C-alpha distance (Angstrom), angle and dihedral (degrees) to the residues before:
residue distance angle dihedral
M1 . . .
P2 3.84 . .
N3 3.81 118.3 .
V4 3.71 114.2 -97.9
N5 3.85 90.2 -125.8
T6 3.75 92.2 51.9
P7 3.86 116.2 91.5
V8 3.73 110.5 -120.0
Q9 3.68 113.9 -123.3
E10 3.87 121.0 -119.0
G11 3.68 108.6 -91.9
S12 3.74 98.2 25.6
L13 3.79 117.4 143.3
L14 3.83 93.6 -137.2
K15 3.84 125.5 53.3
V16 3.82 120.4 -177.7
T17 3.74 116.1 -153.1
S18 3.84 136.3 161.2
S19 3.76 122.9 -98.1
P20 2.94 144.0 -55.0
H21 3.72 97.3 71.5
V22 3.74 97.2 174.9
R23 3.78 110.8 92.1
T24 3.73 132.4 -164.9
E25 3.75 135.9 -179.6
D26 3.73 91.1 -136.6
S27 3.76 119.0 109.9
I28 3.73 134.1 -171.8
Q29 3.76 88.9 -106.1
R30 3.84 92.2 50.9
I31 3.81 91.7 49.6
M32 3.76 93.5 49.3
L33 3.71 92.0 47.7
D34 3.83 88.2 53.4
V35 3.88 90.7 52.5
I36 3.87 88.6 48.6
I37 3.80 91.4 50.4
A38 3.82 89.8 48.0
M39 3.86 91.1 53.4
V40 3.88 91.2 52.6
P41 3.75 94.9 91.2
A42 3.88 91.2 51.6
I43 3.73 88.8 47.4
V44 3.80 93.2 52.6
A45 3.93 90.1 43.8
S46 3.74 89.8 52.1
C47 3.80 92.3 50.1
V48 3.74 93.1 47.9
F49 3.88 93.5 52.5
F50 3.79 98.6 34.5
G51 3.71 103.8 26.2
F52 3.87 125.2 -158.0
A53 3.77 90.1 -12.4
A54 3.82 90.1 70.1
L55 3.80 94.9 42.8
S56 3.81 91.8 49.9
L57 3.76 92.4 47.6
I58 3.88 91.8 51.2
A59 3.88 91.6 46.5
V60 3.95 93.0 50.6
C61 3.77 92.1 48.5
V62 3.78 93.9 48.9
I63 3.82 94.4 45.2
A64 3.80 93.2 46.4
A65 3.76 91.8 46.9
V66 3.89 95.1 49.9
A67 3.74 91.7 43.1
A68 3.85 92.9 49.0
E69 3.79 89.8 49.3
A70 3.78 95.7 49.4
L71 3.83 94.2 45.5
C72 3.81 93.1 44.9
Q73 3.75 94.5 49.9
K74 3.84 89.3 48.0
V75 3.80 92.7 51.9
M76 3.76 91.7 46.3
G77 3.81 94.5 48.4
R78 3.74 95.6 -115.1
R79 3.91 129.8 135.8
V80 3.74 109.1 -89.1
S81 3.69 104.5 -117.7
I82 3.75 105.4 175.2
D83 3.84 87.4 127.3
D84 3.88 88.8 74.4
L85 3.94 84.8 73.7
S86 3.87 94.0 -138.0
A87 3.76 90.8 122.1
V88 3.78 89.4 53.8
V89 3.82 91.2 53.0
T90 3.88 89.6 48.9
G91 3.86 89.4 51.2
I92 3.75 93.5 50.5
L93 3.78 95.5 44.4
L94 3.90 89.0 49.6
A95 3.73 90.8 51.2
F96 3.77 89.8 48.9
N97 3.84 86.8 58.5
L98 3.73 94.0 55.8
P99 3.89 134.5 77.5
A100 3.71 115.8 -109.9
G101 3.88 93.3 -113.7
F102 3.76 96.1 52.7
P103 3.83 112.3 129.4
L104 3.78 111.5 -95.2
W105 3.75 96.0 -137.7
K106 3.75 91.7 53.5
A107 3.78 89.8 49.0
A108 3.76 88.9 54.9
I109 3.81 90.8 51.7
G110 3.73 87.9 53.1
A111 3.73 93.0 51.4
V112 3.78 91.7 49.1
F113 3.79 89.0 51.6
S114 3.78 93.5 49.4
I115 3.80 92.2 51.8
V116 3.88 102.5 35.8
V117 3.73 103.2 35.3
V118 3.79 105.3 30.2
K119 3.77 100.0 29.1
Q120 3.84 116.7 25.8
L121 3.78 98.3 31.1
F122 3.82 89.2 57.4
G123 3.85 93.4 50.9
G124 3.71 106.0 -76.1
L125 3.90 130.2 -96.4
G126 3.73 112.7 11.1
S127 3.83 94.1 13.1
N128 3.76 99.4 76.9
F129 3.81 113.9 111.3
M130 3.67 96.2 -149.2
N131 3.80 140.9 26.8
P132 3.86 104.8 -78.2
A133 3.89 96.6 -149.9
L134 3.88 92.0 51.1
A135 3.84 91.5 46.2
G136 3.75 87.2 50.5
R137 3.88 90.3 50.7
A138 3.82 90.8 50.5
F139 3.88 89.5 49.4
L140 3.70 92.7 51.9
L141 3.93 93.3 44.5
A142 3.80 89.1 52.7
Q143 3.83 91.4 48.2
W144 3.76 103.8 36.6
G145 3.81 105.5 17.1
K146 3.89 93.7 157.9
E147 3.67 96.8 54.7
M148 3.92 89.6 43.7
T149 3.77 93.6 58.5
A150 3.83 95.2 41.9
T151 3.91 92.9 101.6
P152 3.86 113.2 -179.1
L153 3.86 123.2 -135.0
P154 3.75 116.4 -109.1
F155 3.89 114.1 -89.1
K156 3.80 87.0 8.8
A157 3.81 102.4 70.4
D158 3.83 93.1 135.0
T159 3.72 98.8 48.7
L160 3.83 116.3 24.5
S161 3.76 137.8 35.5
G162 3.73 130.8 -171.7
P163 3.91 142.5 178.0
T164 3.74 119.3 -73.7
P165 3.74 116.5 -113.2
L166 3.81 90.4 -102.0
A167 3.82 91.4 47.7
A168 3.77 88.8 52.1
V169 3.79 93.5 51.0
K170 3.81 89.8 46.0
A171 3.84 89.7 53.1
I172 3.84 92.4 51.2
Q173 3.81 91.7 48.5
G174 3.83 87.2 49.5
G175 3.85 91.2 58.2
A176 3.74 103.9 -87.6
A177 3.83 115.0 145.2
S178 3.75 112.6 -105.5
G179 3.77 91.8 -129.8
D180 3.80 90.8 59.8
V181 3.82 94.7 53.6
V182 3.85 123.9 57.6
V183 3.82 111.4 -139.6
P184 3.85 110.7 -164.7
S185 3.82 120.5 -130.4
L186 3.78 122.6 -108.5
M187 3.81 87.9 -107.9
D188 3.73 92.7 54.6
L189 3.82 89.5 48.7
F190 3.88 91.4 50.0
L191 3.80 93.9 48.2
G192 3.88 96.3 37.9
K193 3.79 105.2 -115.0
V194 3.77 92.6 140.5
P195 3.91 137.7 94.3
G196 3.84 112.4 -96.2
M197 3.72 145.2 101.3
L198 3.73 119.2 -41.9
G199 3.74 99.5 -101.5
E200 3.74 102.6 37.3
V201 3.86 101.9 54.1
S202 3.84 97.7 83.1
A203 3.73 115.4 50.0
A204 3.89 88.4 178.3
A205 3.73 92.0 61.6
L206 3.70 93.8 45.2
L207 3.79 92.5 50.0
L208 3.75 91.5 48.7
G209 3.85 88.8 56.0
A210 3.80 91.9 45.1
I211 3.79 91.3 54.3
Y212 3.84 88.1 54.1
L213 3.84 91.4 50.4
L214 3.81 90.9 50.5
V215 3.81 94.3 46.3
R216 3.83 89.2 49.8
G217 3.87 90.8 48.3
V218 3.88 93.0 -123.7
I219 3.79 91.3 126.1
Q220 3.88 135.0 23.8
L221 3.70 125.8 -140.8
R222 3.75 97.1 -122.0
I223 3.82 99.0 91.2
P224 3.92 96.2 37.8
L225 3.73 93.4 48.9
A226 3.76 96.2 42.9
Y227 3.75 89.1 46.7
I228 3.84 99.6 48.2
G229 3.86 91.3 36.7
S230 3.72 97.6 52.3
F231 3.87 89.3 40.5
A232 3.92 88.5 57.9
V233 3.83 93.2 46.6
F234 3.81 94.9 48.1
T235 3.78 92.2 41.9
F236 3.77 88.2 57.9
I237 3.88 93.2 44.7
F238 3.88 93.2 47.2
G239 3.81 89.5 45.1
M240 3.75 89.5 56.3
V241 3.84 90.1 49.8
N242 3.84 97.5 49.3
G243 3.84 95.6 31.1
T244 3.79 95.7 -128.7
N245 3.86 107.3 100.0
G246 3.73 135.5 48.5
L247 3.77 139.1 174.5
G248 3.74 90.4 -74.6
D249 3.84 92.6 60.8
I250 3.85 94.8 56.2
P251 3.87 95.8 81.5
Y252 3.75 88.6 45.7
Q253 3.81 91.9 51.2
I254 3.84 92.8 46.5
L255 3.79 94.1 50.8
S256 3.91 92.7 43.1
G257 3.75 126.7 82.0
G258 3.77 124.4 -3.5
L259 3.90 99.0 -41.8
I260 3.72 96.9 115.0
L261 3.79 94.5 39.4
G262 3.88 89.9 47.2
A263 3.90 96.1 44.5
F264 3.92 95.9 50.1
F265 3.82 105.9 25.3
M266 3.78 108.1 29.3
A267 3.83 111.3 20.2
T268 3.91 88.2 54.0
D269 3.96 91.5 58.4
Y270 3.82 104.3 138.9
A271 3.83 96.6 -142.3
S272 3.90 96.8 49.3
S273 3.84 102.1 36.3
P274 3.89 128.6 75.5
V275 3.85 118.0 -87.6
T276 3.82 97.6 -140.7
S277 3.79 126.1 76.5
K278 3.87 93.7 -123.8
G279 3.81 89.2 45.1
Q280 3.77 90.9 54.4
L281 3.82 92.8 51.1
I282 3.84 90.0 49.7
F283 3.81 87.2 50.2
G284 3.72 91.9 51.4
L285 3.74 94.5 46.6
G286 3.69 92.6 49.1
A287 3.78 94.1 49.9
G288 3.79 90.3 48.7
F289 3.85 92.3 51.3
L290 3.77 92.4 46.5
T291 3.82 93.5 47.0
A292 3.86 91.6 50.2
L293 3.88 90.2 45.4
I294 3.78 93.5 51.9
R295 3.85 94.9 44.3
N296 3.85 93.4 48.8
F297 3.68 103.4 38.4
G298 3.73 106.8 16.9
G299 3.76 127.7 88.0
Y300 3.83 92.2 -126.9
P301 3.84 111.5 80.5
E302 3.79 94.2 -144.4
G303 3.78 128.3 54.9
V304 3.77 110.6 167.9
S305 3.86 98.1 100.0
Y306 3.83 94.4 50.2
A307 3.76 92.2 42.2
I308 3.75 94.9 54.2
L309 3.87 91.4 42.3
L310 3.76 91.4 53.0
M311 3.79 91.7 49.8
N312 3.77 91.0 46.6
V313 3.87 85.7 59.9
C314 3.77 88.9 49.9
T315 3.85 94.3 49.6
P316 3.86 95.6 91.7
L317 3.80 90.3 50.0
I318 3.88 90.6 50.4
D319 3.76 91.2 47.6
N320 3.81 90.2 49.8
F321 3.79 94.6 55.6
I322 3.80 100.9 31.9
K323 3.76 109.3 60.1
N324 3.84 131.9 156.8
K325 3.74 118.5 -117.0
T326 3.79 113.4 -88.7
F327 3.81 112.6 -131.2
G328 3.83 116.0 -146.7
R329 3.86 95.4 23.2
V330 3.73 117.4 133.7
K331 3.78 109.7 -117.8
D332 3.81 115.5 -112.7
E333 3.73 118.1 -113.6
């Protein structure tokens, strides 16, 4: 066995190298490109339903995110790594969490906040403690709540706005007459003919992209299944408690809002989710519980963003207590 400090001659049968020994052809750029490809169906759907307003919003968020990353890395003396496409992914995801009529300059501020404050100031890609796009959404919602809740109607983005499906359900639960509030059908929710944020209106487009990510091996089913499954269970339990929901409302709740988008595209973020299988299941269960809790008992009709952000904060704690068995380690006395 050659010494680890001795160079191995060319042609030798044994080569000693440091870990990790598991190699893959995947790169950060390849993974991010796969995520971008997976989001194309939702991008197309948003442009079909909301027209040029959707396209311009996505473009502004991407340009602002890439420019902010390049400038910040230059100022901080780091290598400019915009070619890894992670800033592009953040820009698209942020746009997916905004309504089509949202002011473009405010969207640009949200993109800069996501990249500079949440990502680069904490060390860059892989060091961010929460999902940058969701943090940007939360920032914009706190700053400009009125514009963030002004969701346009499909095919009428420039003229009319209406309540999201979850807001309509919340209004009826609060005592509004069912005739005064339009509640979309399940088919409309699935296809996307509803008011809402760009990336959450069409469940069909999001699921198509999710299938691509699963086939490519970019994400695993643990977090999405735990998230959606626990959300369904707790939605039923909380509905029994407050007397407003039943089993029939679970499919509607799953297809409404940002649950599909959050479960497959944001809760699975590598940097801000647990690294172990058990930890990922706990993460998904916690996110499902918090989303159901906020939707059923909170004043805000949606809960996906805050649920994922809260679980992002809990990720280091989960990783600290849930660890894989270390092979080769001497057992403590």
